[in-house]
C-alpha positions in Angstrom: 16.1 7.5 13.2 15.1 6.0 9.8 15.1 2.6 11.4 12.5 3.5 14.0 10.4 5.3 11.6 10.3 2.7 9.0 9.6 0.0 12.0 6.8 2.2 13.3 5.3 2.7 9.9 5.1 -0.9 9.1 4.1 -2.0 12.3 1.0 0.6 12.3 0.2 -0.9 8.8 0.5 -4.3 10.1 -1.8 -3.7 12.8 -4.2 -1.9 10.8 -4.5 -4.9 8.4 -5.1 -7.2 11.1 -7.8 -5.2 12.6 -9.5 -4.8 9.2 -9.4 -8.7 8.8 -10.7 -9.3 12.1 -13.6 -7.0 11.7 -14.4 -8.4 8.4 -14.6 -11.8 10.0 -17.1 -10.3 12.6 -19.5 -8.8 9.8 -18.2 -5.3 9.9 -16.5 -3.7 6.7 -13.8 -1.0 7.3 -12.2 1.0 4.7 -9.6 3.6 4.8 -8.7 5.1 7.3 -11.5 4.0 9.8 -14.7 4.4 7.9 -16.8 1.6 9.4 -19.8 0.5 7.4 -22.3 -2.2 7.8 -23.8 -4.1 5.2 -22.6 -1.4 2.7 -20.2 -1.8 -0.3 -16.6 -0.3 -0.4 -16.8 2.6 -2.9 -16.1 1.4 -6.4 -12.9 3.6 -6.9 -11.3 2.3 -3.8 -11.9 -1.4 -5.0 -10.6 -0.7 -8.3 -7.5 1.1 -7.1 -6.6 -2.0 -4.9 -7.2 -4.4 -7.9 -5.1 -2.4 -10.3 -2.4 -2.1 -7.7 -2.2 -5.9 -7.7 -1.9 -6.2 -11.4 0.7 -3.5 -11.7 2.9 -5.0 -8.8 2.4 -8.6 -10.5 3.5 -6.9 -13.9 6.5 -5.2 -12.3 7.8 -8.5 -10.7 7.1 -10.3 -13.9 9.0 -8.0 -16.0 11.7 -7.7 -13.4 12.1 -11.4 -13.6 12.1 -11.9 -17.3 14.7 -9.1 -17.8 16.7 -9.0 -14.7 16.3 -12.9 -13.6 15.9 -13.4 -9.9 17.4 -11.0 -7.5 16.7 -11.3 -3.5 14.3 -8.9 -2.4 13.6 -7.9 1.3 10.1 -7.8 2.5 10.3 -4.0 2.9 11.1 -3.6 -0.4 7.9 -5.6 -1.5 6.0 -3.4 0.7 7.5 -0.4 -1.2 7.0 -1.5 -4.6 3.0 -2.4 -3.8 2.6 0.8 -2.2 4.0 2.7 -4.8 1.7 0.7 -7.2 -1.1 1.5 -5.2 -0.3 5.2 -5.0 -0.2 5.5 -8.8 -3.4 3.6 -9.2 -5.3 5.7 -6.7 -4.2 8.8 -8.5 -5.2 7.5 -11.8 -8.6 6.1 -10.7 -9.3 8.8 -8.4 -8.5 11.4 -11.4 -10.7 9.3 -13.9 -13.5 8.8 -11.5 -13.7 12.4 -10.8 -14.0 11.6 -7.0 -14.3 14.4 -4.3 -11.1 16.3 -3.6 -11.1 15.1 0.0 -10.6 11.5 -1.3 -7.0 12.3 -2.4 -5.7 12.4 1.3 -5.7 8.8 0.9 -3.3 8.9 -1.7 -1.4 11.5 0.0 -0.8 9.4 2.8 0.1 6.5 0.6 2.9 8.7 -1.0 4.1 9.6 2.3 4.4 5.9 3.5 5.9 5.0 0.2 8.8 7.5 0.7 9.5 6.2 3.9 9.7 2.8 2.9 11.7 3.7 -0.2 14.3 5.6 1.9 14.2 2.6 4.5 14.8 0.0 1.9 17.9 1.4 0.4 21.1 -0.3 0.5 22.7 1.8 3.1 19.7 1.5 5.5 18.7 -2.2 4.8 21.2 -3.6 7.4 19.0 -2.0 10.1 16.3 -4.5 9.3 18.6 -7.6 9.9 
C-alpha cells in the first residue's frame, strides 16, 4: 500500500512539474495548484519560498557532506528533503509576509506529501523502489 501511494504521489508531482514547464514554454504561467495567469508575476511570497527552500536544501546537503561524508541517497530521499525544506520555508515566509489564511493550504499539501515520502523512504520500505 505504501509503495502504491508513494509512486502515485511522485507520479502526480512529476506530471504536474512537466505540465508547468510545457505551459511556461508556451507563454502561460501556472502556479500551484493550477492558477493560470498570463503576463502576470507569481506572488512574491511563493517565489521567496522556493528560493529559500533551494538554499535550505543546499545547506542541509553541504553540512551532511562535511560532517557525515558521502552517504548514498535515493531520489525519493532527496525529494523528501526538498519538500520538507519547502514546507518549512513556506510556513516561515507565509507567516512573516502575513499572507491570507487560504494560502496555507499549499503548505498543508506539502506537509502531507512530505509525510508520505518520509514514510516511503524509510529503510524498511526502500526496497519497494528497486
